[in-house]
C-alpha positions in Angstrom: 0.1 0.1 -0.1 3.1 2.6 -0.1 3.2 4.9 -2.8 6.8 4.1 -4.9 8.8 6.9 -5.7 12.1 5.3 -7.3 15.2 6.3 -9.0 15.0 6.1 -12.7 16.7 2.8 -13.7 16.6 -0.1 -15.5 15.0 -2.5 -13.0 12.9 0.1 -11.4 11.3 0.9 -14.8 10.3 -2.8 -15.3 7.8 -2.1 -12.1 7.0 1.4 -12.3 5.4 3.6 -15.0 5.9 7.4 -14.2 2.7 9.2 -13.4 0.7 5.7 -13.6 1.6 3.3 -10.5 4.5 5.6 -9.0 7.1 8.4 -9.7 10.5 8.0 -10.9 13.4 10.6 -10.3 16.7 10.9 -11.8 19.5 9.2 -10.0 21.5 11.8 -7.9 18.8 14.2 -8.2 17.9 15.3 -4.6 15.9 18.3 -5.9 13.8 16.0 -8.1 13.3 13.6 -5.6 11.9 16.3 -3.1 9.7 17.6 -5.9 8.2 14.1 -6.7 7.7 13.8 -2.6 5.3 16.7 -2.8 3.7 15.7 -5.8 3.0 12.3 -4.2 1.6 14.0 -1.2 -0.5 16.2 -3.1 -2.0 14.1 -5.6 -4.3 11.8 -3.8 -5.8 10.5 -7.2 -2.6 9.3 -8.5 -1.9 7.5 -5.0 -5.3 5.8 -5.1 -4.6 4.7 -8.7 -1.4 3.4 -8.0 -2.6 1.4 -5.1 -5.3 -1.0 -7.3 -2.5 -1.1 -10.2 0.5 -2.2 -7.9 -1.5 -4.7 -6.2 -2.8 -6.2 -9.6 1.2 -6.0 -10.8 2.3 -7.9 -7.9 -0.4 -10.6 -8.3 0.5 -11.0 -11.8 4.4 -10.8 -12.0 5.6 -11.4 -8.2 4.0 -13.9 -6.3 6.7 -16.2 -4.9 4.6 -19.3 -5.3 3.5 -18.9 -8.7 7.1 -18.0 -9.8 8.7 -20.6 -7.9 6.0 -23.0 -9.8 7.2 -21.7 -13.4 10.9 -22.3 -12.1 10.3 -25.9 -11.0 8.6 -26.7 -14.1 11.5 -25.2 -16.3 14.0 -27.3 -14.4 11.8 -30.0 -14.8 11.8 -29.6 -18.6 15.7 -29.5 -18.8 16.1 -32.4 -17.0 13.9 -34.2 -19.1 15.8 -33.1 -22.3 18.8 -35.5 -20.6 
């Protein structure tokens, strides 16, 4: 339920779409980070929208049990090839 404000790096862009489900700031730019924090505090609608989007994203991409089941299937497929 927290609102993400993260550095604009490739790994974070995989999860966060700026102005949709969080905010990105340029690495090392503390002024921009401050502006993003202020914006997040003021923009209730953005925060509310992000909560739903991020819960859906986590369910889709980051549930441990689901991911481990996929990894297990891949290992089984590799083992079957030998």
